[in-house]
PyMOL commands that place a pseudoatom at each C-alpha (Angstrom):
pseudoatom trace, name=CA, resn=MET, resi=1, chain=A, elem=C, hetatm=0, pos=[-16.678, -1.388, 12.974]
pseudoatom trace, name=CA, resn=VAL, resi=2, chain=A, elem=C, hetatm=0, pos=[-13.391, 0.393, 12.437]
pseudoatom trace, name=CA, resn=SER, resi=3, chain=A, elem=C, hetatm=0, pos=[-13.639, 3.778, 10.770]
pseudoatom trace, name=CA, resn=LEU, resi=4, chain=A, elem=C, hetatm=0, pos=[-11.642, 4.344, 7.637]
pseudoatom trace, name=CA, resn=LYS, resi=5, chain=A, elem=C, hetatm=0, pos=[-11.888, 8.098, 8.167]
pseudoatom trace, name=CA, resn=GLY, resi=6, chain=A, elem=C, hetatm=0, pos=[-9.211, 10.111, 9.908]
pseudoatom trace, name=CA, resn=GLU, resi=7, chain=A, elem=C, hetatm=0, pos=[-8.727, 13.800, 10.638]
pseudoatom trace, name=CA, resn=GLN, resi=8, chain=A, elem=C, hetatm=0, pos=[-7.131, 14.691, 7.276]
pseudoatom trace, name=CA, resn=ILE, resi=9, chain=A, elem=C, hetatm=0, pos=[-7.921, 11.748, 5.000]
pseudoatom trace, name=CA, resn=TYR, resi=10, chain=A, elem=C, hetatm=0, pos=[-10.228, 8.803, 4.488]
pseudoatom trace, name=CA, resn=LEU, resi=11, chain=A, elem=C, hetatm=0, pos=[-9.898, 5.464, 2.747]
pseudoatom trace, name=CA, resn=ARG, resi=12, chain=A, elem=C, hetatm=0, pos=[-12.492, 4.208, 0.282]
pseudoatom trace, name=CA, resn=ALA, resi=13, chain=A, elem=C, hetatm=0, pos=[-13.030, 1.387, -2.173]
pseudoatom trace, name=CA, resn=LEU, resi=14, chain=A, elem=C, hetatm=0, pos=[-11.892, 1.956, -5.729]
pseudoatom trace, name=CA, resn=GLU, resi=15, chain=A, elem=C, hetatm=0, pos=[-14.517, 3.188, -8.174]
pseudoatom trace, name=CA, resn=PRO, resi=16, chain=A, elem=C, hetatm=0, pos=[-14.706, 3.109, -11.996]
pseudoatom trace, name=CA, resn=GLU, resi=17, chain=A, elem=C, hetatm=0, pos=[-13.941, 6.837, -11.886]
pseudoatom trace, name=CA, resn=ASP, resi=18, chain=A, elem=C, hetatm=0, pos=[-10.471, 5.994, -10.512]
pseudoatom trace, name=CA, resn=LEU, resi=19, chain=A, elem=C, hetatm=0, pos=[-9.404, 4.584, -13.889]
pseudoatom trace, name=CA, resn=GLU, resi=20, chain=A, elem=C, hetatm=0, pos=[-7.158, 7.506, -14.907]
pseudoatom trace, name=CA, resn=PHE, resi=21, chain=A, elem=C, hetatm=0, pos=[-5.652, 7.850, -11.425]
pseudoatom trace, name=CA, resn=VAL, resi=22, chain=A, elem=C, hetatm=0, pos=[-4.721, 4.156, -11.220]
pseudoatom trace, name=CA, resn=TYR, resi=23, chain=A, elem=C, hetatm=0, pos=[-3.603, 4.151, -14.856]
pseudoatom trace, name=CA, resn=GLY, resi=24, chain=A, elem=C, hetatm=0, pos=[-1.277, 7.101, -14.138]
pseudoatom trace, name=CA, resn=ILE, resi=25, chain=A, elem=C, hetatm=0, pos=[0.306, 5.388, -11.137]
pseudoatom trace, name=CA, resn=GLU, resi=26, chain=A, elem=C, hetatm=0, pos=[0.681, 1.977, -12.772]
pseudoatom trace, name=CA, resn=ASN, resi=27, chain=A, elem=C, hetatm=0, pos=[2.340, 3.509, -15.849]
pseudoatom trace, name=CA, resn=ASP, resi=28, chain=A, elem=C, hetatm=0, pos=[4.641, 5.963, -14.061]
pseudoatom trace, name=CA, resn=THR, resi=29, chain=A, elem=C, hetatm=0, pos=[8.007, 4.335, -14.696]
pseudoatom trace, name=CA, resn=SER, resi=30, chain=A, elem=C, hetatm=0, pos=[9.581, 6.346, -11.867]
pseudoatom trace, name=CA, resn=LEU, resi=31, chain=A, elem=C, hetatm=0, pos=[7.430, 4.309, -9.439]
pseudoatom trace, name=CA, resn=TRP, resi=32, chain=A, elem=C, hetatm=0, pos=[7.959, 0.860, -10.928]
pseudoatom trace, name=CA, resn=HIS, resi=33, chain=A, elem=C, hetatm=0, pos=[10.846, 0.043, -8.614]
pseudoatom trace, name=CA, resn=LEU, resi=34, chain=A, elem=C, hetatm=0, pos=[8.464, 0.210, -5.648]
pseudoatom trace, name=CA, resn=SER, resi=35, chain=A, elem=C, hetatm=0, pos=[6.331, -2.682, -6.865]
pseudoatom trace, name=CA, resn=ASP, resi=36, chain=A, elem=C, hetatm=0, pos=[8.643, -4.604, -9.198]
pseudoatom trace, name=CA, resn=THR, resi=37, chain=A, elem=C, hetatm=0, pos=[6.499, -3.543, -12.163]
pseudoatom trace, name=CA, resn=GLN, resi=38, chain=A, elem=C, hetatm=0, pos=[8.264, -4.114, -15.461]
pseudoatom trace, name=CA, resn=THR, resi=39, chain=A, elem=C, hetatm=0, pos=[5.613, -3.492, -18.102]
pseudoatom trace, name=CA, resn=PRO, resi=40, chain=A, elem=C, hetatm=0, pos=[2.956, -0.833, -18.652]
pseudoatom trace, name=CA, resn=TYR, resi=41, chain=A, elem=C, hetatm=0, pos=[-0.735, -1.542, -18.081]
pseudoatom trace, name=CA, resn=SER, resi=42, chain=A, elem=C, hetatm=0, pos=[-3.438, -0.718, -20.598]
pseudoatom trace, name=CA, resn=ARG, resi=43, chain=A, elem=C, hetatm=0, pos=[-6.564, 1.213, -19.683]
pseudoatom trace, name=CA, resn=PHE, resi=44, chain=A, elem=C, hetatm=0, pos=[-8.491, -1.915, -20.689]
pseudoatom trace, name=CA, resn=LEU, resi=45, chain=A, elem=C, hetatm=0, pos=[-6.672, -4.072, -18.097]
pseudoatom trace, name=CA, resn=ILE, resi=46, chain=A, elem=C, hetatm=0, pos=[-7.066, -1.461, -15.370]
pseudoatom trace, name=CA, resn=LYS, resi=47, chain=A, elem=C, hetatm=0, pos=[-10.756, -1.094, -16.223]
pseudoatom trace, name=CA, resn=GLN, resi=48, chain=A, elem=C, hetatm=0, pos=[-11.140, -4.875, -15.846]
pseudoatom trace, name=CA, resn=TYR, resi=49, chain=A, elem=C, hetatm=0, pos=[-9.255, -4.715, -12.554]
pseudoatom trace, name=CA, resn=LEU, resi=50, chain=A, elem=C, hetatm=0, pos=[-11.563, -1.976, -11.272]
pseudoatom trace, name=CA, resn=GLU, resi=51, chain=A, elem=C, hetatm=0, pos=[-14.620, -3.962, -12.341]
pseudoatom trace, name=CA, resn=ASN, resi=52, chain=A, elem=C, hetatm=0, pos=[-13.366, -6.898, -10.267]
pseudoatom trace, name=CA, resn=ALA, resi=53, chain=A, elem=C, hetatm=0, pos=[-12.213, -4.753, -7.339]
pseudoatom trace, name=CA, resn=GLN, resi=54, chain=A, elem=C, hetatm=0, pos=[-15.467, -5.492, -5.522]
pseudoatom trace, name=CA, resn=GLN, resi=55, chain=A, elem=C, hetatm=0, pos=[-14.197, -9.030, -4.825]
pseudoatom trace, name=CA, resn=ASP, resi=56, chain=A, elem=C, hetatm=0, pos=[-14.105, -9.863, -1.144]
pseudoatom trace, name=CA, resn=ILE, resi=57, chain=A, elem=C, hetatm=0, pos=[-10.622, -9.817, 0.413]
pseudoatom trace, name=CA, resn=PHE, resi=58, chain=A, elem=C, hetatm=0, pos=[-11.137, -13.438, 1.474]
pseudoatom trace, name=CA, resn=GLU, resi=59, chain=A, elem=C, hetatm=0, pos=[-11.577, -14.382, -2.193]
pseudoatom trace, name=CA, resn=ALA, resi=60, chain=A, elem=C, hetatm=0, pos=[-9.103, -12.021, -3.875]
pseudoatom trace, name=CA, resn=LYS, resi=61, chain=A, elem=C, hetatm=0, pos=[-6.434, -12.215, -1.111]
pseudoatom trace, name=CA, resn=GLN, resi=62, chain=A, elem=C, hetatm=0, pos=[-5.847, -8.501, -1.593]
pseudoatom trace, name=CA, resn=LEU, resi=63, chain=A, elem=C, hetatm=0, pos=[-7.546, -5.161, -1.078]
pseudoatom trace, name=CA, resn=ARG, resi=64, chain=A, elem=C, hetatm=0, pos=[-6.670, -1.823, -2.649]
pseudoatom trace, name=CA, resn=LEU, resi=65, chain=A, elem=C, hetatm=0, pos=[-8.157, 1.384, -1.281]
pseudoatom trace, name=CA, resn=ALA, resi=66, chain=A, elem=C, hetatm=0, pos=[-7.986, 4.973, -2.453]
pseudoatom trace, name=CA, resn=ILE, resi=67, chain=A, elem=C, hetatm=0, pos=[-6.583, 7.580, -0.072]
pseudoatom trace, name=CA, resn=CYS, resi=68, chain=A, elem=C, hetatm=0, pos=[-8.656, 10.765, -0.302]
pseudoatom trace, name=CA, resn=ASN, resi=69, chain=A, elem=C, hetatm=0, pos=[-8.204, 14.169, 1.305]
pseudoatom trace, name=CA, resn=SER, resi=70, chain=A, elem=C, hetatm=0, pos=[-10.896, 16.367, 2.856]
pseudoatom trace, name=CA, resn=LYS, resi=71, chain=A, elem=C, hetatm=0, pos=[-11.616, 17.885, -0.586]
pseudoatom trace, name=CA, resn=ASN, resi=72, chain=A, elem=C, hetatm=0, pos=[-12.457, 14.349, -1.853]
pseudoatom trace, name=CA, resn=ASP, resi=73, chain=A, elem=C, hetatm=0, pos=[-9.352, 14.361, -4.095]
pseudoatom trace, name=CA, resn=THR, resi=74, chain=A, elem=C, hetatm=0, pos=[-7.727, 10.962, -4.545]
pseudoatom trace, name=CA, resn=ILE, resi=75, chain=A, elem=C, hetatm=0, pos=[-4.105, 11.414, -3.479]
pseudoatom trace, name=CA, resn=GLY, resi=76, chain=A, elem=C, hetatm=0, pos=[-2.835, 7.863, -3.199]
pseudoatom trace, name=CA, resn=LEU, resi=77, chain=A, elem=C, hetatm=0, pos=[-3.407, 4.155, -2.888]
pseudoatom trace, name=CA, resn=ILE, resi=78, chain=A, elem=C, hetatm=0, pos=[-2.953, 1.752, 0.005]
pseudoatom trace, name=CA, resn=ASP, resi=79, chain=A, elem=C, hetatm=0, pos=[-2.916, -2.020, -0.363]
pseudoatom trace, name=CA, resn=VAL, resi=80, chain=A, elem=C, hetatm=0, pos=[-3.346, -5.166, 1.638]
pseudoatom trace, name=CA, resn=PHE, resi=81, chain=A, elem=C, hetatm=0, pos=[-1.730, -8.040, -0.273]
pseudoatom trace, name=CA, resn=ASP, resi=82, chain=A, elem=C, hetatm=0, pos=[-0.827, -11.687, 0.301]
pseudoatom trace, name=CA, resn=PHE, resi=83, chain=A, elem=C, hetatm=0, pos=[-3.781, -11.910, 2.701]
pseudoatom trace, name=CA, resn=ASP, resi=84, chain=A, elem=C, hetatm=0, pos=[-3.212, -15.161, 4.579]
pseudoatom trace, name=CA, resn=ILE, resi=85, chain=A, elem=C, hetatm=0, pos=[-6.218, -16.028, 6.747]
pseudoatom trace, name=CA, resn=LYS, resi=86, chain=A, elem=C, hetatm=0, pos=[-4.706, -19.281, 8.054]
pseudoatom trace, name=CA, resn=ASN, resi=87, chain=A, elem=C, hetatm=0, pos=[-1.657, -17.531, 9.506]
pseudoatom trace, name=CA, resn=LYS, resi=88, chain=A, elem=C, hetatm=0, pos=[-3.535, -14.262, 10.120]
pseudoatom trace, name=CA, resn=ARG, resi=89, chain=A, elem=C, hetatm=0, pos=[-1.081, -11.998, 8.302]
pseudoatom trace, name=CA, resn=ALA, resi=90, chain=A, elem=C, hetatm=0, pos=[-0.867, -9.736, 5.269]
pseudoatom trace, name=CA, resn=GLY, resi=91, chain=A, elem=C, hetatm=0, pos=[1.488, -7.343, 3.550]
pseudoatom trace, name=CA, resn=ILE, resi=92, chain=A, elem=C, hetatm=0, pos=[0.842, -3.612, 3.309]
pseudoatom trace, name=CA, resn=GLY, resi=93, chain=A, elem=C, hetatm=0, pos=[1.959, -1.107, 0.689]
pseudoatom trace, name=CA, resn=ILE, resi=94, chain=A, elem=C, hetatm=0, pos=[1.220, 2.590, 0.299]
pseudoatom trace, name=CA, resn=LEU, resi=95, chain=A, elem=C, hetatm=0, pos=[1.833, 5.303, -2.260]
pseudoatom trace, name=CA, resn=ILE, resi=96, chain=A, elem=C, hetatm=0, pos=[1.058, 9.021, -2.123]
pseudoatom trace, name=CA, resn=GLN, resi=97, chain=A, elem=C, hetatm=0, pos=[1.227, 10.004, -5.800]
pseudoatom trace, name=CA, resn=ASP, resi=98, chain=A, elem=C, hetatm=0, pos=[2.119, 13.702, -5.813]
pseudoatom trace, name=CA, resn=GLU, resi=99, chain=A, elem=C, hetatm=0, pos=[5.286, 14.701, -3.985]
pseudoatom trace, name=CA, resn=GLY, resi=100, chain=A, elem=C, hetatm=0, pos=[3.469, 17.862, -2.851]
pseudoatom trace, name=CA, resn=ASN, resi=101, chain=A, elem=C, hetatm=0, pos=[1.148, 15.662, -0.757]
pseudoatom trace, name=CA, resn=ARG, resi=102, chain=A, elem=C, hetatm=0, pos=[3.997, 13.806, 0.917]
pseudoatom trace, name=CA, resn=ASN, resi=103, chain=A, elem=C, hetatm=0, pos=[5.364, 14.627, 4.378]
pseudoatom trace, name=CA, resn=LEU, resi=104, chain=A, elem=C, hetatm=0, pos=[2.038, 16.176, 5.406]
pseudoatom trace, name=CA, resn=GLY, resi=105, chain=A, elem=C, hetatm=0, pos=[0.897, 13.287, 7.614]
pseudoatom trace, name=CA, resn=TYR, resi=106, chain=A, elem=C, hetatm=0, pos=[-1.467, 11.766, 5.024]
pseudoatom trace, name=CA, resn=GLY, resi=107, chain=A, elem=C, hetatm=0, pos=[0.545, 8.581, 4.649]
pseudoatom trace, name=CA, resn=LYS, resi=108, chain=A, elem=C, hetatm=0, pos=[0.940, 8.115, 8.390]
pseudoatom trace, name=CA, resn=GLU, resi=109, chain=A, elem=C, hetatm=0, pos=[-2.772, 8.576, 8.959]
pseudoatom trace, name=CA, resn=ALA, resi=110, chain=A, elem=C, hetatm=0, pos=[-3.720, 6.263, 6.073]
pseudoatom trace, name=CA, resn=LEU, resi=111, chain=A, elem=C, hetatm=0, pos=[-1.327, 3.582, 7.287]
pseudoatom trace, name=CA, resn=ASN, resi=112, chain=A, elem=C, hetatm=0, pos=[-2.669, 3.846, 10.829]
pseudoatom trace, name=CA, resn=LEU, resi=113, chain=A, elem=C, hetatm=0, pos=[-6.275, 3.530, 9.602]
pseudoatom trace, name=CA, resn=LEU, resi=114, chain=A, elem=C, hetatm=0, pos=[-5.401, 0.461, 7.533]
pseudoatom trace, name=CA, resn=ILE, resi=115, chain=A, elem=C, hetatm=0, pos=[-3.469, -1.185, 10.385]
pseudoatom trace, name=CA, resn=ASN, resi=116, chain=A, elem=C, hetatm=0, pos=[-6.468, -0.710, 12.684]
pseudoatom trace, name=CA, resn=TYR, resi=117, chain=A, elem=C, hetatm=0, pos=[-8.717, -2.213, 10.003]
pseudoatom trace, name=CA, resn=CYS, resi=118, chain=A, elem=C, hetatm=0, pos=[-6.391, -5.200, 9.607]
pseudoatom trace, name=CA, resn=PHE, resi=119, chain=A, elem=C, hetatm=0, pos=[-6.191, -5.875, 13.337]
pseudoatom trace, name=CA, resn=GLN, resi=120, chain=A, elem=C, hetatm=0, pos=[-9.725, -5.012, 14.468]
pseudoatom trace, name=CA, resn=THR, resi=121, chain=A, elem=C, hetatm=0, pos=[-11.879, -5.988, 11.476]
pseudoatom trace, name=CA, resn=LEU, resi=122, chain=A, elem=C, hetatm=0, pos=[-9.843, -8.666, 9.694]
pseudoatom trace, name=CA, resn=HIS, resi=123, chain=A, elem=C, hetatm=0, pos=[-8.475, -9.977, 13.032]
pseudoatom trace, name=CA, resn=LEU, resi=124, chain=A, elem=C, hetatm=0, pos=[-4.951, -10.322, 11.705]
pseudoatom trace, name=CA, resn=HIS, resi=125, chain=A, elem=C, hetatm=0, pos=[-2.120, -11.163, 14.056]
pseudoatom trace, name=CA, resn=GLN, resi=126, chain=A, elem=C, hetatm=0, pos=[0.537, -9.347, 12.047]
pseudoatom trace, name=CA, resn=VAL, resi=127, chain=A, elem=C, hetatm=0, pos=[1.181, -7.113, 9.071]
pseudoatom trace, name=CA, resn=TYR, resi=128, chain=A, elem=C, hetatm=0, pos=[4.425, -6.662, 7.185]
pseudoatom trace, name=CA, resn=ALA, resi=129, chain=A, elem=C, hetatm=0, pos=[6.075, -4.541, 4.522]
pseudoatom trace, name=CA, resn=ASN, resi=130, chain=A, elem=C, hetatm=0, pos=[8.990, -4.972, 2.121]
pseudoatom trace, name=CA, resn=ILE, resi=131, chain=A, elem=C, hetatm=0, pos=[10.911, -1.724, 1.709]
pseudoatom trace, name=CA, resn=SER, resi=132, chain=A, elem=C, hetatm=0, pos=[14.070, -0.955, -0.196]
pseudoatom trace, name=CA, resn=GLU, resi=133, chain=A, elem=C, hetatm=0, pos=[17.014, -0.057, 2.027]
pseudoatom trace, name=CA, resn=ASP, resi=134, chain=A, elem=C, hetatm=0, pos=[17.368, 3.311, 0.301]
pseudoatom trace, name=CA, resn=ASN, resi=135, chain=A, elem=C, hetatm=0, pos=[13.688, 4.296, 0.661]
pseudoatom trace, name=CA, resn=LEU, resi=136, chain=A, elem=C, hetatm=0, pos=[14.199, 6.260, 3.864]
pseudoatom trace, name=CA, resn=ALA, resi=137, chain=A, elem=C, hetatm=0, pos=[10.831, 8.034, 3.715]
pseudoatom trace, name=CA, resn=SER, resi=138, chain=A, elem=C, hetatm=0, pos=[8.927, 4.727, 3.665]
pseudoatom trace, name=CA, resn=LEU, resi=139, chain=A, elem=C, hetatm=0, pos=[11.155, 3.176, 6.311]
pseudoatom trace, name=CA, resn=ASN, resi=140, chain=A, elem=C, hetatm=0, pos=[10.520, 6.177, 8.580]
pseudoatom trace, name=CA, resn=LEU, resi=141, chain=A, elem=C, hetatm=0, pos=[6.772, 6.054, 7.871]
pseudoatom trace, name=CA, resn=PHE, resi=142, chain=A, elem=C, hetatm=0, pos=[6.419, 2.379, 8.758]
pseudoatom trace, name=CA, resn=GLU, resi=143, chain=A, elem=C, hetatm=0, pos=[8.674, 2.616, 11.807]
pseudoatom trace, name=CA, resn=ALA, resi=144, chain=A, elem=C, hetatm=0, pos=[6.638, 5.622, 13.029]
pseudoatom trace, name=CA, resn=ASN, resi=145, chain=A, elem=C, hetatm=0, pos=[3.589, 3.345, 12.820]
pseudoatom trace, name=CA, resn=GLY, resi=146, chain=A, elem=C, hetatm=0, pos=[5.107, 0.654, 15.047]
pseudoatom trace, name=CA, resn=PHE, resi=147, chain=A, elem=C, hetatm=0, pos=[6.805, -1.583, 12.471]
pseudoatom trace, name=CA, resn=LYS, resi=148, chain=A, elem=C, hetatm=0, pos=[10.164, -3.119, 13.356]
pseudoatom trace, name=CA, resn=LYS, resi=149, chain=A, elem=C, hetatm=0, pos=[12.916, -4.126, 10.967]
pseudoatom trace, name=CA, resn=ILE, resi=150, chain=A, elem=C, hetatm=0, pos=[13.214, -7.889, 11.324]
pseudoatom trace, name=CA, resn=GLY, resi=151, chain=A, elem=C, hetatm=0, pos=[15.479, -8.738, 8.430]
pseudoatom trace, name=CA, resn=LEU, resi=152, chain=A, elem=C, hetatm=0, pos=[17.567, -7.457, 5.562]
pseudoatom trace, name=CA, resn=LYS, resi=153, chain=A, elem=C, hetatm=0, pos=[17.302, -9.299, 2.263]
pseudoatom trace, name=CA, resn=LYS, resi=154, chain=A, elem=C, hetatm=0, pos=[20.731, -8.887, 0.664]
pseudoatom trace, name=CA, resn=GLU, resi=155, chain=A, elem=C, hetatm=0, pos=[20.918, -8.006, -3.034]
pseudoatom trace, name=CA, resn=TRP, resi=156, chain=A, elem=C, hetatm=0, pos=[17.171, -8.623, -3.263]
pseudoatom trace, name=CA, resn=ARG, resi=157, chain=A, elem=C, hetatm=0, pos=[16.251, -6.305, -6.127]
pseudoatom trace, name=CA, resn=PHE, resi=158, chain=A, elem=C, hetatm=0, pos=[17.990, -5.610, -9.398]
pseudoatom trace, name=CA, resn=ASN, resi=159, chain=A, elem=C, hetatm=0, pos=[17.526, -2.015, -10.589]
pseudoatom trace, name=CA, resn=GLY, resi=160, chain=A, elem=C, hetatm=0, pos=[19.012, -2.541, -14.044]
pseudoatom trace, name=CA, resn=LYS, resi=161, chain=A, elem=C, hetatm=0, pos=[22.522, -1.648, -12.947]
pseudoatom trace, name=CA, resn=ASN, resi=162, chain=A, elem=C, hetatm=0, pos=[23.136, -3.339, -9.613]
pseudoatom trace, name=CA, resn=TYR, resi=163, chain=A, elem=C, hetatm=0, pos=[21.468, -5.211, -6.769]
pseudoatom trace, name=CA, resn=THR, resi=164, chain=A, elem=C, hetatm=0, pos=[19.955, -3.427, -3.801]
pseudoatom trace, name=CA, resn=ASN, resi=165, chain=A, elem=C, hetatm=0, pos=[18.961, -4.606, -0.353]
pseudoatom trace, name=CA, resn=GLU, resi=166, chain=A, elem=C, hetatm=0, pos=[15.408, -4.704, 0.983]
pseudoatom trace, name=CA, resn=TYR, resi=167, chain=A, elem=C, hetatm=0, pos=[14.162, -4.653, 4.578]
pseudoatom trace, name=CA, resn=LEU, resi=168, chain=A, elem=C, hetatm=0, pos=[11.358, -6.812, 5.881]
pseudoatom trace, name=CA, resn=LEU, resi=169, chain=A, elem=C, hetatm=0, pos=[9.395, -4.901, 8.488]
pseudoatom trace, name=CA, resn=GLN, resi=170, chain=A, elem=C, hetatm=0, pos=[6.730, -6.380, 10.722]
pseudoatom trace, name=CA, resn=ARG, resi=171, chain=A, elem=C, hetatm=0, pos=[4.141, -5.242, 13.225]
pseudoatom trace, name=CA, resn=ILE, resi=172, chain=A, elem=C, hetatm=0, pos=[2.509, -7.761, 15.510]
pseudoatom trace, name=CA, resn=ASN, resi=173, chain=A, elem=C, hetatm=0, pos=[-0.895, -7.001, 16.997]
pseudoatom trace, name=CA, resn=ASP, resi=174, chain=A, elem=C, hetatm=0, pos=[-0.502, -6.682, 20.738]
for i in range(1, 174): cmd.bond("trace and resi %d" % i, "trace and resi %d" % (i + 1))
show_as sticks, trace
zoom trace
């Protein structure tokens, strides 16, 4: 079994106690562009989501894990989405909430743990990510974890003023 514990952080399933953390992220309008969110989420909806978070990835086609530091503080979320068992692939997304926790290696370690889980436990052949062309921190993070840019989706996202490009990155299990 692959460990979801690294040197600085560990990944764990979401708990009911994560309600306020998830609520804060989902309703932070400064983050909406990362996930194409356009409307706020109620505590009620997030509570329902957390109650159903125990669904198996094979049933739900997604998995969201909390990223926690050595003090057991939840510092971010990491997702597997569009889980496709037939083609053995899935998308990955990550967010470290507080800017003070960014650029400390937490994201890189969390991403590496999740990639290992995807390849060794879920037996996926490939993982991918969709990252805005101007999100240099995320592009650097994924490329540092072995992802390659395989395409540029022109004018893919509309930010309210103009269209922006988005990269498709991929990592194939060797």
